[in-house]
C-alpha distance (Angstrom), angle and dihedral (degrees) to the residues before:
residue distance angle dihedral
M1 . . .
G2 3.80 . .
S3 3.78 99.7 .
A4 3.87 127.5 47.1
Q5 3.70 124.5 -132.8
T6 3.86 121.6 -167.8
Q7 3.70 133.4 -176.3
S8 3.92 110.4 -120.2
K9 3.88 121.9 -148.2
S10 3.91 91.1 -100.0
G11 3.83 89.6 62.4
S12 3.79 94.5 -111.0
A13 3.84 122.2 120.5
D14 3.83 120.5 -110.7
V15 3.76 111.7 -148.7
Q16 3.77 123.2 -157.3
I17 3.68 117.8 -159.1
T18 3.79 118.1 -137.8
G19 3.84 120.3 -123.0
T20 3.87 88.5 -113.6
A21 3.75 92.0 54.7
R22 3.76 90.4 47.6
Q23 3.78 91.1 50.5
M24 3.83 90.4 49.4
A25 3.75 91.4 50.8
N26 3.84 90.0 49.9
L27 3.78 91.8 49.6
E28 3.84 90.9 47.2
Q29 3.85 89.8 55.4
A30 3.79 92.4 48.2
V31 3.74 93.0 50.8
K32 3.83 93.9 47.5
G33 3.72 90.2 72.6
L34 3.85 95.3 53.2
P35 3.73 121.6 92.0
E36 3.81 115.4 -105.0
V37 3.76 91.2 -131.6
N38 3.78 130.0 31.2
D39 3.85 97.4 -138.1
A40 3.75 93.8 -171.1
K41 3.83 92.3 55.5
V42 3.79 93.9 45.9
A43 3.93 89.1 51.3
Q44 3.84 90.5 48.7
I45 3.82 93.8 49.4
S46 3.89 93.4 42.3
S47 3.81 89.5 50.3
A48 3.91 90.5 49.7
I49 3.78 90.8 48.9
A50 3.85 92.9 49.2
N51 3.85 89.6 48.3
G52 3.80 91.7 47.2
T53 3.82 90.5 -121.6
Y54 3.77 99.9 112.9
T55 3.69 112.9 116.5
V56 3.85 131.5 -177.2
D57 3.72 119.7 -138.4
S58 3.89 99.5 -147.1
H59 3.81 91.4 -174.1
H60 3.76 93.7 54.6
I61 3.78 92.9 48.5
A62 3.88 90.6 47.9
N63 3.79 91.8 48.9
Q64 3.82 89.8 48.4
L65 3.83 91.5 51.2
I66 3.74 92.7 49.5
Q67 3.83 89.7 47.6
M68 3.84 89.3 51.1
E69 3.81 92.6 48.3
Q70 3.83 90.8 49.6
S71 3.84 90.6 50.8
L72 3.78 91.6 50.1
K73 3.78 91.2 54.8
D74 3.76 87.8 54.2
L75 3.89 92.2 60.0
P76 3.79 119.0 107.1
Q77 3.79 113.6 -95.2
G78 3.75 121.5 -106.2
A79 3.75 128.9 -107.8
D80 3.81 90.2 -87.7
G81 3.73 92.2 58.0
E82 3.80 96.1 -109.5
N83 3.90 134.0 98.8
A84 3.74 115.0 -108.6
D85 3.76 91.1 -114.7
A86 3.82 94.2 56.0
D87 3.76 118.7 114.6
């Protein structure tokens, strides 16, 4: 189990948050302030599609997917000893 829970003398439980949980909470706070949609980017892409000038860089997308996959492999393992993406 990733976090420890102990019983204090008063009978209440003391909970310790793991570093990963703390990092997730910090990231959640950082993301809350961001807009859900980048309106300028949507307008730019919509215009390019309408004008027939929108292009997809398949090599860039493939490289980004590979980089994301490698990053996911570096994440700490779950309590069951397996990564979340393991089948």
